[in-house]
N, C-alpha and C positions, 0 to 999 in steps of 0.2 A: 394518423399516419400525424407527424415532427415535420414543422417544414425546420429548411436547410439554416435557415439562423435559431430557430431553437434547438438545432441538434450541435449543432459550433457554441452557441451560448451553453450545452451543458459541458464537452469535451472541456470549453473554455475557464469551468468553473472548476470538472479533475483537475485541471494544470495546477488552479492556485492553489487549490488544499493540497494537492502534493506538496508545490515548492513553500507553504506555509509547514507540512509534513519537513520537510527536508532542513528548513530555518530551524524548529523544533530540535528536530536528532542534531544539526547542529552545533547546538546549544545544550545539549546533554536535557533537552527538559521532556522524559521519559514517559511523567505522568501526563504532559500535557498533548505530548503524540497518540495517544491511545483515544481519546472522542473526537481526535480531523481521522484518523482511521477508522471510526465507529464511517463518521458523516463522506468519508471515501467512499466506502463499500456501498453505500448507501444509493451513493449519487453513478458509481458504474453498474450496479444492480437495473437504476431506472435508465440506464442509458443502453443500454441492452433493449428494454423496451421498447427503446426510439431506433434503432437502427432497422427499422419494420418500415418500407415501405423512404426508406435515404433515396434518391438519385445524386449523387455528386456528380458532376463534371471534372476534370481532367487536376482547373488549379483549386478547384474545391476537396479533390480527393489529395493533393499537394501539401492544404492547407492542414485537410485530417492527417497524414502523416507526419507532420511536422510537432504539432500537438501529441501524438502521439510517440515521437522519440523524446519528447524534454520531458514528458510524464516517467516513462521508463528511465529516461538515463537521473533523474531526483530519485525513482525507488532502488537505483542501483548504488544510487550514495547514499543514503536512506540504512539499507544494507551492512554499506561498507562499515559507517557508521557504530549500527548494532552489532555486526559482528561479534567483536571487543566486545561489548557489552553481555552478547550471551555467553560469550565465549569464559569469561569469571562469573558469570550465575551456575555454567554448567560443573565448572570448575567446583563451585560452592558443593553445589547436589552430589559429588563425584563418591560414588561408593556407597549413599547415603541408604539409595533405595533396597541394597541387594541383604543391608545389614538389617533392612529394619523388617524385609522378608523372616531373612529368619530369627531374627527375633520375632518372629511376630509363629511361624511355624516349624519351627526346629529347623536342625540340621539333617531334610529328611530327604 
């Protein structure tokens, strides 16, 4: 069982790493973002285990939802920044897989 203090410390740590990820994305430091994503996933997985047995009062639930909203807003902003980058990468590879398969296996 996790104490509420530990529980919120986990959420706040996730919010902090999320803010660092957004900062890296805003500066287009995509290689810096990758290890932060790994750390983020690890923290979220650990939080899932900590959820068991935690009882929150109304004020704590509001605090939790505020943290979740902040994390989700950061995530949405990161996705908005990454989407043009992903579109550029997709355009670079467009048509290549089909051409490679055709070369490997012929027009069957």
